[in-house]
N, C-alpha and C positions, 0 to 999 in steps of 0.2 A: 490864681489868687495874687492880688497885689500886696506888696509889703508897704506898711505904714512908714512914713518918714518921721523919724524922731528928731528932736533938737540936736542930739548928739550925732545922729546919722548925717544931718545937714552940715554940722561943723566938720565932720570927717570928710565928707565929699568936698566941702569948701576948701579944706586944707590941701587936698590933692589938686584941686583946680588952681588954687593960688600957687602951689609948688610948680605946676606945669607952666603957668604964666611967667614965673621968674626964670625957669629953665629956658623958655623960648627967648626971653629978654636977654639972657646971657649968650644967646646965639646957638643953642642946641635944639635939635629937632624934638627930642623927648627925653624922659628921665633915663632910659636905657643908654641913649647916646651920651648923656651927661656922665653916667657912671663909667663909661669907657674912655672918657676924655683925660688929657694930661692934667687939666685943672683938678678933677676929682682925685687923681692919683697923688697929686701934690697935697691936697687937703687931707687925704687919708693918711699919708706919710706923716704929716704934722701931728695929727691926732694920735697915731701910734707911737710917735716919738715921746709923747707925754705919758702914755700908759700902754704897756705891752701885755696886759692880762684882761680877761673878761671882768667887767664891773660886777656881774652877778655871781658867777661861780668860781672866778679866779683862774679859769682855764687859760692856757697859753697857746693853744693850737686853733687853727681855722678862725682867726680873728677877723671880725667885720666891724664896720662903723655904722652906728644907728643914729638916724636923725630924730631927736626928740621933738624938734620943731623944724618946719621948712620956712626959713626966712631968707630974704635976699642976702643978708649978711653971712649966714652960714653956708648957703649954697654957692656963694661967690668966694668963700674962704676968708672973708674979712673978720669973721667972728666964729670961733669954733666951740664956744661954750655949750651949745646945744647938740653937740656930737659926742657920742660915747662909744667905748669899745665893748663889744659883746662877741662871744664865740658864736659860731654858726648855729649851734643848738639853741642857745639862749635868744639869739636874734630871731630865729623861727618862732620861738615861744611868745616873745613880745609882739611879733607881727600877728600871730594867731589871736592873742588877746585883743589887739587893735581891731582886727577884722570881725571876730565873733561878737565882741561887745559893742561894735560900732563906736569906738572911742577914737579921739584924736591921738596922734602919736605921743604927745606929752602925757595925756592921762593914762594911756596903756603902759607907757614906760614907768611912770610913777607907781602904778598898781603892780606891775611885774617886779620891780626892784624892791617893793615893800613886802612882797610875799615871802614866806619862809622857805618855799621849795626852791631847790637849785636846779 
């Protein structure tokens, strides 16, 4: 059985396609390679310097950085306003909302942060 593509599904697929194009333009093979790079480590450190707790639950352990949007500016570190700190558990939850709901990262993040559950 074939899945129907929705407008949201297309925008979600498009977001990753665009992200991957930017990643390659920055000189990386793929997103995983980017996340292992010194560039990402520097960007991550800058975001964590601004906030050392999970934006959703306030946790201070296992902090990760979540991309609300994949733009050239935030993937290159020129603009970090669409990067937020989440703990590993909350990051998994927002990613699940994104994947199950076929939402863009921005829509999934907005929905997750607005929910009352921690």
